[in-house]
N, C-alpha and C positions, 0 to 999 in steps of 0.2 A: 504494500500500500504506500509506504513512504517513498518508494522509488518512482511512484506514479507522478504525472504532472500535478501541480498544486491545485488545479480545479477539478480533478477527478472526484466524483461524489464520495467514493469510499475513503479517500484521503481527507477530504473536508470533514466527513463524519468522524474519522479517527482523531483529527485535531480537536474537534468540538468535544469529543469524549475526554481527551487529555485535559482540555481547559476545565471541564466539569470536575475532573478528578483532582487536579492540582491547583486550580484557581489562578495561579500566576506562573510564569515561566521560571522564576527563581526556584520554586518547589520542584518543578519538573527537572531542572538542571541538577538539583541535589540528588534526586532519586536516580537519574540516569547517569550521573557523573559527567555531565556535559556543560557547555557554556553557550546556549542558544540566546540570541538577542531577543527573540520573541517567538511566539508559537508558529508564525509563518515560516520561520527559518529552520524548523525541525527536519533533521535528516538522520537516518540510521547510520551506524558505523558500518562501512562496506564489508560484506562477507561475514560479519559476526554480530551477535547480539550485544547489547550494552548492559549486561548483568541481569540480576533477578528482577528488578523493578521493570526493566524494559520488557522482558519476556512475560511477566505477569500482565503488563498493560496490553501486550499483543494478544495474549490468551483471553483476557477479559473482554477485549473488543471483539474477538472472534465469537465469543459466546453471545454477545449482544447482537452482532451482525447475523449470525446463523439463526438465532431465535427469531429475529425480525423476519428473515427470509421464510422460514418454515411457517411462522405465524401468518404471514401474508398469503402463502399458498393454501394454508388451512382455511382461511377466511374465503378465499376464492372458491375452494371446493364446496364449502358450506353454502355459498351463495348460488353457485351455478350447477352443482352436481349433488343435490340433496340425496341422502340415503345411499351414497357411494363411499367406498373406502378410499382414503388418501394413502396411497402406497409409498409415498415419500420418493426417495431416489435410491439408486443402487450405489453403495459406497465401495468404490474401488480402492480408496486409501482410507484406512480407519483412523479417525481422529475422535478421541473421546469427547472433546468439547462439542463438535458438530453432532455427534451421535446423541449426546444428552439433549441438545436442542431439538433435534428431529424427533426423539422419543416423546417429547412433550406435545407434539403437534400431529404426528403421523399415526395412522392406524397400523401400518406394517412397515418394517424396515428390512432390507435384504442386503 
């Protein structure tokens, strides 16, 4: 996400998530061990994570993102396909964060 152009919706949402979590860039800098001038200048360390806080923030955002995705799909199923099962998606790569989100909204996971 952070390597995407600054106006990419997922990047914009992640920056907003970080603003909500840290309040100001000083707190983010402390947590990530960085020295960003402001939230718009956030970049990841190329090729590696920035420690535990960085990874936790990525994981927590993935949980929010995937929960929103599966929730929107569930709502569409309920609106347009009443009395049908929401089969979710086929998981080719298992990610427990995404699987947890999917399990809250889908009738079947494979």
